[in-house]
N, C-alpha and C positions, 0 to 999 in steps of 0.2 A: 269211205265214210259223207253225208251225200250234206250238204252245205245247212241245213237242217233236220232233224232227227236223231234218232238216236243208232249207233251201227247195227246192221242187220247181223243177219248170221252166222253159218256159215257156205250159205250160196249164195255169197255173194254182190247183193241182188240190192239196189239201190235203193234204200227204204224214203218216202215222202216225208213230210215234216212232222208226223205222228204217225206210232206203228198202234194200229187195232189190235187189240189180240184181249183174250176171256182173261174175267176176271177174276181170283181165289179171296174167299172172303168179303169182308169188306161191308155185313148187317144181309140182312136178309135182302132177295132181288121182290120179295113180294110185297116187304112192307111197306111199299109206295103204294099211294093211289091211282090206277091208272087211268088215261084218259083226260088230264088237267085238274082232277077234284080238287085239288089242292089250294088253286083260285078260284076266292069269291067272282060273284057276277061284275061282269062289265059295270052296274051300275053302284056298285058298291064299292067302287074305286074309287071314286070322287073324295078328296080327302076334307073334309068333316069343315067349319070354318070356325077359330079360336077366335075366342076372345081376344083382343085385348087386352095385356099383360099391364098397362100401367092400368094407377085406378086415380092418383091425381088429376083432380078435378073433371073426370071422363061422367058421372051421372050427374046428372040435368036434374033442379031438387032437392041433391043429397046435399046435407050442410058440411060445414069444414068437418063440425068433433062427429059428423056422422061417417066420414070418412076414417077419420081415428079409428073409433069404434070397429068398422067394417072391416079396413087391413089388421087392427089385430088379432080380430077371430076368423083370419083367412083360417085354412087349415097348414098352409104349404102343401099340397099335392102337387100332381106334374110335374114330381122331380126326379122324373124315369121318362127318357129318351127314349120306351120300347117302340121297337118298330114291329107296325100293323098292318093285314089287309094283304094288300098287292107286295107290297116291298120285303114283309115279311117269309112271303111261300119264297118269292125271290132267294132272299137268302137262305132261306132250309134246304134248297135244293142245291146253291154256291156249295152249301159247306160239306154234302153230299159228290155233288160232282168234281171239284176242285181237288181233291188226290187221288183222282183214278183219273185226271188232265194230268197231272203234274209225272206220272207214271210214265205217259204215250212221250212228251215234250222235252229236248234239249235244252235246258234254262240258257244255257251259255248262246247257241242259236236263236234264244226266244227273245234274249236281251237286246240284240243287234237288231229288230223289227222295231216300226211304229207303233204307235196301239191301231191306226185302222190295217196294217196290216199284220198288225197280230191275228184283230179279229177275223179276218179274211180264212187265215191259217188253221182258227180255233175251230170254224163253223162246221164241216165234219168233222170233228173228235167230238165236240160236242154233242152233236146228233151219231153216234156211235154211243159213248157214255151214255146216253138216258136212253139206248134201245136197251142197252142193259139193264139201267135199271128200270124197265115198263115202266115210263116219264113222259106222257105226251103234253106238247106243250104247243100255242100255236104262236103265231110270225109274232107279236109280241110281245109273249113270254120269254120265246125266245131270246129276240135280240137283248129283251132289258137283262137276260142272264151272261148273254155273251158282255155286256157292259160292266155287268156288273165284277167278271172274271177275269177280266182285260184292268181294271183299277186295280183291282187286289193284284194280278205278279208286275203288272207297271207305274202303274199309278199311286196314289196318298188312300187307298181303299173307300174306305163311303166319308172322308173326308173329300172326295173328285167334285159328289153332284152338289156338296154346297161350293166348293169353287170354282162352280160352273154358273152357280144364279146369280148376274149382275147386282141383285137387289141385295144382297148382303154382305154387310163391310167389316161384319166383325164373327169369327169362328171362338168358341171358346169349350175347350172340353176339357172336363171335369173327371177323367177316369172312364176307364170303357161303358159305363154307361151314362152316363150323362151330358149333352152336348147343351151348350145354348149359340144362336146366331143375335146376330144384330142386325135387323131391317128396320132403314129408315129412322136411326138413333133409338127402337124399342129391342129390350131384348127377347129374346121369346127359346120357349126350347126345340131344337131339330128331330125330327125323328130319324135318326140315324143310330146307329149302336155298333161296335166293335165286338166282337166275336168273344176276346175275354182282355186282361189285360200285358198278356205276350201279345197278343197283336197288334193292340195299340205302340208297343214299346219298340216294333218291329218299324211302324210306322214313320214314329216319332225318329229311330235312328235315318232311315232312309231320306228324310228329308234333310237332316242336317251333314250325312255325310257327302251329301250333293256338294258344300260347302264347304267342304274340306274341312268341320270340326267335329267333333264327338260328344255322345251324350250316355255314361255307363252312373254305376254307383263312385268312384271316384271323382268325376267331372256332372253333377245332374243338373248341371244349370250347362244353358246357351240362348244365345241369339244365332239365329242363323235367317234364309232370309229362301223364298221360294223361284224358280225360273222366273216369275212375272215382275216380280219383284218383292212381294208381300213380306211383309216382317213375321218374321215368325221367332215366340220366345216357347223356350220347351222347358219342363222341369221331372224329375222321376223322384220315385221312392230311394232314400228314407225320407228325402227335404216332403212331398209331398205324398200326404197321408191315404186319397181315394183312388191313388196307382196315378198312373202319367198322365201331366197335363199338359194342353198344348194349346198356345192363344194367337192367333192369327189375324195379325190388319191386312185386311186385304189392297190390292193396288191397282190403281181404278187402271182397266184399258182404255178409257176416253180421261186424256188432260183436261183439268179442272178450269179455267183462265178466271180472272177477274168479271169480266162479264159475266159469267157463268154465276160465279156466287153472288152479281147481284141479283142479278135472275131468278134465284132463289129465294132473295128475300135476307141474305146475309152480311149485305149490307149496301147504302143508300147509294144514289148514284153520283153521288160528289163523293161519299170517302172511296172508290170505286178509283174516279179520275186522281186523288189523291195518292194515291197506293200509285197508279203508274204510275206519274211523276217523279214517285221516290224510287222508285228500282229505275226507273231510266235517267237517272240527276244525280245517281251515283250515292244518294244515301243510304249508311251505315242503320241499317234497321235488326230488331231484335223483337221477335214474334213470342207472347207468351200468351199462356195459357194452363190448363191444369190433361190428364189423361183423355184422349180422345177427341180432345174441342180443336181437333182443324191445323192443328200448326204444321205439320208437314203439309200441305193440302195447302195451304195457304204461300210457303215457302214456296213450290213449285211455279203456283201463280204468282205471284211474283219478282221469280227468276224470268219470267216468258220476254218481260223489257227489259231482261239485260242486251247491250249490242252486240251483236254478235262477231264483230271482231276484238270482242274481249276475249282472254282467257282467266277460265272460272273452274278453281279446285272446289270437290265438294269432299267433305270430314265428315265418315259417320262409321258408327259402331257398327251398323246392318247395313250394305244400302241398299236406300227408301229412294233417295229422290232422282228424277224424271227428266232432269234439263236437255231442253231443245237447241241448247247454241251448238254450234258447228263443233266450236275449239273449248271441252267440256271434259277434266279429268276426274275419276272421282275414285277416291281413296280410301280403304276401308282398316280399319283397326286388326289384329292380330292377338288371340287369346293366347295364353303359356302354354306351353304342354305341355310333357305327363310327369315332365323332370320341375315345373317351374318356373321354367325357361324363354325368353326368349319373344316374351306379349311385348307388343306394340302399341302402344296406348294413343289418344286420342291429342294427344299434349303433343308427344312424338310427333304425327304427320304435323300436327298446326308446325312444330319448329322447321323442320322439313323443307312443308309448301311454300315459306318464307324463302327456300332458297331456288326453288322452279319458274319466278319469277312471272305471278301471280295478279292479274287485275284485279280481281273480287278469290275471298276467299268464303265460304260459304258451310256452316257448322249444325251437320245436320241437328245436334243436339248440346248446352250445353249442363258439363254436371260437376266439374271439378276446376284446378289448377289450370285446365284449359284458357280461362277464360282468360285471364294475363295476355297469356299469349296471343288472342284476338285483339284487348282491346287494344296490344302495340301497334300489331298491322293493322288494325285501322287508323293508328296513328302516322303509318311508314310510309302512306302511297298504294294504301288497298282498301280508299273508298270505296263503298256500296258492297263491303263485303256483310252478313246477314245471320242471322244463327235461332234458333229455338231456346226455347226454358221457359222451364215448370214453374209457375207461378200465379195467383187467383188478381193481383191488381198490376197496373205498370210501378204503382209505390214500390209493392211487394218484390216484382222483377226486378229493382235498383237495387234494393237489400241486398236478394240472392247473388248477386252479382258482386256486391263487396266482398260476401262469406264466400266466395267462392275464389274468390284472388286469394285473399288471406287464408284459407285452405294451400293456397303454394308454400313450397318452401320456399319463397322469396320474402324477406322480411321487408314489408313496404308500409308507411306509417298511416291509419283509416283513411285519415285524411287525403291525403295523396292521393290514394286509391278512388275513393270518392272527384276526386277533380279530373282523373285520368278516364272514368266512367262518361261523364259530364264533355268532357272533350270528343269522347270519340261517339259513342252515341248519338244517333239522330232522332229517330222516332221509335215507338213502342208499339206498335199494334197488339193487342189485349184477344181475344177470340176464347168465344168460351162455350159451349154446353149447354144450352138451359134444360128444365125437366122434361119439356114436350118433347126431348129426342133432335130439337133443332138447334143448327149450328149459328152462332152472331159473333161480329164482332163490335164487339162491345167498346172499345174505346180505343182512338188513335191519341196516340199523346206522344208531345215534343220535348226532348231534354236540352233544356237551355239553358243550367252552363251552373254556376258555385252560388251563394249566397252563405257565405260565412263556410262552417262547415256541411252546410245540406245543400243536396243539387235540386233544381227548382229546375220544376216541370210546365207547361202547361195543356190543357187537356184541348183540343182540336176538336175532334168528335167524342159524341156517348152515346150510348140506347140504353134511354128510359124504358124503364117495364113500367106500361100504361092498366092494363086487363087483363082477360083471361077469358076464353070463348070459354063455354057448354061442352063441347069433345074437349075440354084443357089447351087447347092453344093460347098458345102467350103471344099476348099484344103489346105493342111498343113502338118507339117512336126514334128511330134518329136526328139526333140534333146535333147541330153545326154553334161552336161556340159566340161564330161573331168573332177570333182574332184574329190578327194580324198573328201570318207566322213566321218565327223565330227561322224557319229554314229556307224562306225565300229565297235568300244569296244565291244558295246551292240552284237553287232550282232555273235563276235568272242566267247562269253560268248557261245554261243546257240550252237556253231560249223557253223557257217553261215559265217562267214570271205570271203573265200575266191570267195565262188557265188556272192556274195554284191558286194565285192568291183569288181568283172570283170565286172557286170552292171551296175557300174559308171562311168568305164570309156571304 
């Protein structure tokens, strides 16, 4: 038995990676056009430039009511991400080559190689199969075929080319025939397609199995992550009526800093200074925003201001945070097993983290009763703790925190809950994705204290909408309210009082 390849015959000779042999059946050999006729000419391979998906304010000279009429009359076509041209030809040939290739390869041995090694071993075998099928490919076409086959066997199939594109931030698979991606905040159809529902389901299982989770009809929902940290959500039939649905929030390879966000126009220079000082001065920060608004990105950027000597523990459902500090310990929840036992929730991890001597506790997202334990941590020597939360405004963020504490089994009067929130939280950073696709920091709000039974806040900075350009870009201004910050005393303890005050005024 060779290190790679199937067992040879009685002669005892050691075969190479794969053993070429004549095939029986599998379709007519003469059915495929010879000489690469199945590929279009090179000048036809350039993909057409697609019109932007968004219609909000893009047409100069078109009135608001005209835009509404145009949207109402839109046919809703382009709903299928059907592959055409060069890619379609490669995929058609892949369907013919793949079954014959698998007969010549030992899957267990193939699993021990990385993609580059596997592609090198596949090259001569693919040539043999193509010769049997009487298909002639040029160098570019054969390279594309090798990549597709390796992605199919070791990677995530058609998703690999989307994951490799740095301009794509989100991938949304709505069944085998439709995939959308987000580029620069805008959704557009992706030119990939899965073979069938079974093919898509196998790829979904491959994703979740790598992180020790499962997806099937008994557990049709699953949160997972890819090797690079990208967050994945999978939902399968019978809950998903159009087939397996995969949502991937891609992890940025290059960490985004507050200075980079300022350069993108997500905040002003003074706002960046305030947030840097807040992170370095161990203020308790809650980042509020909607889905896809950039909460986790903001949390990662803020975490870069943490002192390298501090012990930081992060707690998440699916680990997304990528801190640069040397003393960082990530924790992740665990779902229940088939018997419904053994689940470890975020609240369990927060309670346990308090016994692990953390300087700061960072929650990926507050969703429920764990809010009470995080507030307790902020009040018991874990200053500088941070979390994200889904809400549309700083005031709504405080109301949601009150509701989450009341969801727990701890019976505390509402006034006591409000007082604990007011004593614990220092800053609320509101982020929002605007309709032009841009992500902005719209509010930086201080939590001052209580006045009666109401939590008192004051706004330090606010983004004000001014106008919209002819191409749909929103124009606004980051305004300082000119107020003396209530958290100035905390900044003073770390020697940042003067720049903090200058940035606010």
